N, C-alpha and C positions, 0 to 999 in steps of 0.2 A: 038792460037797454033803456027801460022806461026812466030809471034814475038819471041816466045820462041826458035824455031828452028833457026831463024836468029841469036839470041844471042849465041847459041851453036856454030854455024858455025863461027861466029866472034871470039869466044874464041879459036877455033881450028886454025883458020888462024893466030891469034896473038901469040899463045903459043904452038901450035903443038898438043894440046889435051885438055881434060877436066878431071881433077882429082876429083873435088868435085862439086856437085850441091846441093844447099840448097834451098828447097821449103818452103818459109816463107811468106805467105800472108793470110789474113783471116778477116772475119767479124763475129760478134757474135749476131745475132738477136734473143736473148732469148725471148720466148713468149709461152703462153699456146695455145693449140689447139683452145680454144675459141676465141683467138685473130686473127684467120686466115684472116679475112677481112683486118685488118691492116698489117698483117705480110707476106702475101703470096708473094708479089713482093721481099721483103727482103729475104725470104726463098729461092726463086729461085736464087737470086744473091749469097746467101751463098753457095748453091750447086755448082754454077759455079766457085766461087773463091776457096772455101775451099777444094773441092774435085777435080773438073776438073782442077783447077790450078795446083794441085800437080801431077795429071795424065799427063798433058801436059808438065810440067817441066821435069818429069821423061822420057817421051818418046822422048823429045828433045835431051837428052844425052845418051839414052840407046844404040843405035847402035854404037856410038863412043866409049863408055866405054867398050862394049863387044869386039869391034875390038882391043882396046888397051890391053885388058886382065886384066884390073883393073880399078876401079873407086869407088866413095863413094857418095851415095845419102843420104842427111839428110832431113827428113820431119818433119815439125813442126805440132804436134798434140795438144792434150790437155788432162787434166785429165777428161774432159767431155766425152771423148771417152771410158772411162773405163767401165762405167755402165749406163744404162738408168735412167734418173731422170726427174721428172716433170719440165716443163718449158724450156726444152732444146731438144725437140724431133728432130728437124731438125739440129740444131747446133751440138748436140751430135752425131747424125747419120753421119754427114760429117766427124767428127773427128774419129769415129769408123771405117769409111770407109778408112780413111788415114792409120789407123793401119792395117787393113786387106790388103790393097794394098801393104803396105810396107813389110809385112811378106810374101806375095805371091811373090813379086819381089825378096826378099832375097832367097827364095827357088829356084826360076827359075834361078837366076843368080849366084848361089852358086859358090864361088871361083873366081868370076870376079868382082862382084859389092857388096861392103859392103853397108848395109842399116841401118840407125839409125833413131829412132823415139824419138823426144824430146817432153816431155809432161809438159809444165809449168802449174802452178796454175794461179792466177791473176797477171797481170802486169799493174797496173792502168795507168801509165804515157804513155802507148802506145795509149790511146784513144779508145781502143776496146770497152769499156763500152758505148761509144756514139752510138754504132750500136744496143744496146739492145732495143727491142720494148716495153717490159713490165718489168719494174724494179722488180716487185714482182716475176717474174719468176726465179730470183736468189735463191729462197728458195730451189730449188731442190738440189743445191750443197752446200748450207749453212745450211739448216735445222734449228735447235735450235739456231744457231749462227747468224741468219738473223738480228736481232735487234742490236747485238753488232757490227756486221760488218758494218751496216749502220751508226752507231755512229762513228766508226773508219773512214769511208770515209769522213763524215762531218768534223771531227777533222783535217783530212789531208788537206781538201780543205780550212779550216779556219786557218790553221797553228797552231792548239792548241793541236795536238798529241804530247805526251811526246817525247823529243828528242831521248831518248834511243830506242824508238820503230822505229825510222828511221835510226838507226845505224846497218849496217849489221854485225858488230862484236858483237852485243848484241843478246842473245839467244831468246829474245822476239821480234826480228825484224819482222815488220808487213807485209811488202809487197815487192815483187820482183821488181828489176829494170832491164831494158833491158840488161845491161852488165852482169848480172848473167846468163841469157839465153845464151848470146854470149860466156861466159866462158865455159859453159857446151858443146856447139857446138864445140868450139876449142879443148876442151879436147878429144872429140871423134875423131876429125880429126887428132890429133897429135899422135894417136896410130900407132904402126908399121902396115904395110899393112896386116900382117897376123892376126892382132887382130881387131875384130869387136865388138864394143859396140852397142848392139841391141836397147836398150831402156833406157831413162833417164827421171825421174820425178824430176822436180826442183820446190821447194817450199820455201817460207820463213818459218823459224822455228816457228814463231809466227802467221802464217796466220790462217784463220778461215775456210778454205775449208775442206770438210769432206771426199772427195774421195782421 
């Protein structure tokens, strides 16, 4: 937390204030409750990063933004925070907690701090899937699409996915890239101070996620 506060102080010293804080860090240790022996340490880390990280980032700029009379906090959540699903109890709970925290902040800081929650679906090239404990736990958010999704991932890794499915101008675009999330964030930041976009879900039009 001290590192976050030091960052905020450095921004104020350099620029005279903090207009926007983007809380974007996370791990995704998907696992079933039956996997607890293998997953517990990763779950603890997930809570520290996904939820406490957002909390500490928010607190690092809260006083400054309130004293300025305006600010904007953007929190990265996930579609996993929308509804409970099997295989994502801890990860989904951290994202649901981010949603709850964000809405509570919006209500308390009304008129001084805008709060936006960004909910991406999968962004494979970020490497987030490498933090999954049990790959089968993805069934909670893929359901009947699990097999087709797995085949798509293999095709992407082997370079055999049809080119049109990798083209964001194609309606069957398969998978988000980081720049699409960045574009959504910038869109929310670019609004006039009096306009607050509270929530944005970003998905590829041809993805397989069910939530």
